[in-house]
N, C-alpha and C positions, 0 to 999 in steps of 0.2 A: 177413463182415459185409455186409448188403444195405442199400444206401441207399434211403430211402423219401421220399415227398413228400406223404403224406396218409393218412387212416385206411384208405382202400381198399388201398393198397399195404402198409400195416402188417398188415392182416387177411390179405392174400394170403401174406405171409411166415409168419404163424402157421398158416395153413391148410396151406401146403406142409410146414412142420415137423411138423405133426400127421400128415400122410399119410406122411412119411418116417420117423416115429418117433424124432425127435431134437430137440435144442434149436435155437434160431435166434438170431442176433444182428441186432437191428434198429438201424440206424444213421441218425442225423439229421445232415444237413449244415446249415451256416448258411443257405444258400438254401432248403433243404427246410423248415427251421423257419419261415422267413418265408412260404413258400407255404402252410403249414398255417394260419398266423394270417390269411392273406389279403394279397394283393399291394398292396391299397390301405390296409391298416392302418398306423397311425403307427409308423414304424420309427426314430424318433429314439433315438440311443444304443443301437441294435440291439434296441429293445424288442419288435418283432414277431418278430425272429429268436429271441429268448430265449423269449418267450411261446409261440410255436408249437412249439418243441422240448419245452418243459415240458408243454404240453397233449398232445403226442404221447406222451410218456413216461407221463403219467397215464392216457391211453387204454389203453396196453398193460397197465398195472398193473390196470386195471379189467376188461378182457376176456380177458386171457391165460389165466385159470383156466378159461374156457369151452372153450379149445382143448386144455387139458391138457398144455401143453409149457412147459419153462423158456425164458425169454426174457432175453437179455443186452441191456441198453440202453446204447448207445454213441453218441458224437458224432464226426464226421469232421474232416478238415483244419481247423485253426485257425491261420492265419498271424499274424504279429505285429500287423498293422493290425486284426485282428479280435479282439484280446484283450478288448475290452469285452463281446463275446458270451460268451466263456469265463468272464469274471468273473461275469456274470449267471447262468450255469448253475451255477457253484460256489455262489453265494449260495442258489440254489434247492435245491441238494443239502444245504447246511448247515441250512436251515430244515426240510427234510423229515427229516433225520437227527435233529434235536432233538425232533421229534414222534414219530418212528417207530423210531429206533434203527438205521436203515440209510439209505444215500443214495438219492436218487430214481433216478439213473442208476447203471450199473455201472462205467463208465469214460469217459474223455474223451481226445481226441487233440490234441496240440500239434504243429503243423508249422512249426518255425522253421528248416527246412533251408536257407533262403535267407540266414539270418543267419550271422555268423562262429561257428565251432564253440564257442568259449568262451562267447559270449553265449547261444547255443542251450542249452548245458548249464546255465548259471547260472539262466536263466529257468525252465527245466524243473524244476530242483531246488527253486527257490522255490515253485513251484506244487505240487510233489509233497509238500513239507512241510505244506502246507495240506490237500491232498487226503487224505493219510495219516490225518489226524485224523477223517475221516468214511468211511474204508474205501473210497476211490475208487482205481481203477487209472489210471495215466497211460500213454498211448501216445505216444512221441516219435519224430520222424523224423530220419534222417540221410541225406544225399544227396538227389537230386532224382528224383521220379517223373515220367517224361516224359508227353507228351500234354496233354490239357486236361480239367479237371473243376471244376465249380462256379465257373466264371469264372476259374480260375487256369490260365494257358496256358504250358506248358513245352515246346511242340512244337519250338522252335528252340534248346533248351538244348544246351550243349556235352556231347557224349556221355560225356566223362570224369566228369562230375558224376553220372552214373547209377550209379556203382559206389562203394560205401562201403569204406573200408579197415579192417582189424582194429584198428589202433591207435586209430581214432576211436571204435569201439564200446567199446573198453576204457576210454577216458576217460569215456564216458557211464556205463558200468557202475560204475566206481570212485566217481563222484560220487553217482549216484542210489541205489546200494546202501547208502550211508551214512545214508540217511534212515530213522529209526525207523518201523517198520510200513509202509514205502513199498513199493508194488507197481508194477512198470512193465514195459512191453514196448518193443522197439526195432524200428521200421520202417526197416531198413537197406536201402539201394538195391543191387540186383544186376542192373540193366538193366531194371527195371520201367517199364511205360508204360501209362497209362490208355487204355482203349478196346480194341477187337478189331482185330487186324491179321493180314494174310496171313502164313502160315508163312515164316520167314526174315527178316521185316522187323524183328523185335525179337530182340535177343541177350541172353536171360536167362543169368546165370551163377550159379546157386545154390551152386556150389562155394565162392563167396565166404563164404557163411554157414557152411559146414563148416569152412573155414580159420579163420574168426573164432572159432568155438567152441573149436577146438584151441588157438588163441593165448591165449584168456582162461583156459581150463583150465590151461595152463602157468603163466600169471601168478598164478593163485589157488593152484595146487598142490592142486587139489581132485579128488575122485573122479568127480564128475559130468562126463559128456561133453557136456552141453548146459546150461551155466550161464546162458545168455541165452535169454530167450523172444523170438522174432522174429515180425514181422508181414510178410505178403506183400501189398504193394499192387499194384494193376493186374493182378489175377488173371484177368480176363475174357480168354478166348481162349487161355490158356496150355495147353501140352500136359500130358497126364496124367503123363508121365514127369517133367517139370519140377516139377509140383506135389508128386508123391510124394517126389522128391529133396529139395525144400525142407522138407517135413515132417520128413524124417529129420534135417535140420539144425537142428531146433528151432523151426520155424514153428508157432505155435499158433492163428493167425488169418489168414485170407485174405479180401481184399476183392473182391467182385464187384459191378459196377454196370451196365456197358454191356449185359451179357448179359440183364439183367432189366428193362431199360427198354422201354416200349412207347408 
């Protein structure tokens, strides 16, 4: 997923996808949505953040056909205090679905990783029940992604919180997989940090994802070796080897932001 801040960066993403011959995921953050609407626009109750993200999504839907590439529309980190933004986006999806038979966006992310695990899961499940009715995928986060992004600063967080345990992912899987028609991904922390850092400064441990898949496979007694779909946050600057190893563990989406800013 590539975070954007306006129609110029949206178009750049689609141009790059067309040149590479593949699809692209265009990602809107809360701050990016506000920037699209204009920094002086009235943002009472997150009105500008919502309107900007919706406008950006409609822009993609209008011009993507000119680039000839599939585009996935996603929104990034939404912490608990930003839920009014999330609610506004869901309302826009529901209205679009009623008229067009599909949601405006493809997926949305809830980042409640700073809340107690039980609360994180309960809120995510409640939203997934609503999202499933309009075919939206939910991305949820476990553990903390280090560094700073969109005003959320985790640069001084305890390093132990950068690593998710298999038992935690199982609790999420068990709860969310019970939602009819529910589709979800898990952004489990394995040492991820936002930004680009010199080699050796960040200790990624993608084997955590492999161990988690094995743990949940045993719990389910299923044939699949990758029962969970994972997300790789803080992908900028990661080694090719770590990226490939994470993909083998079931990562289906990787976020890059710092590498594409100018």
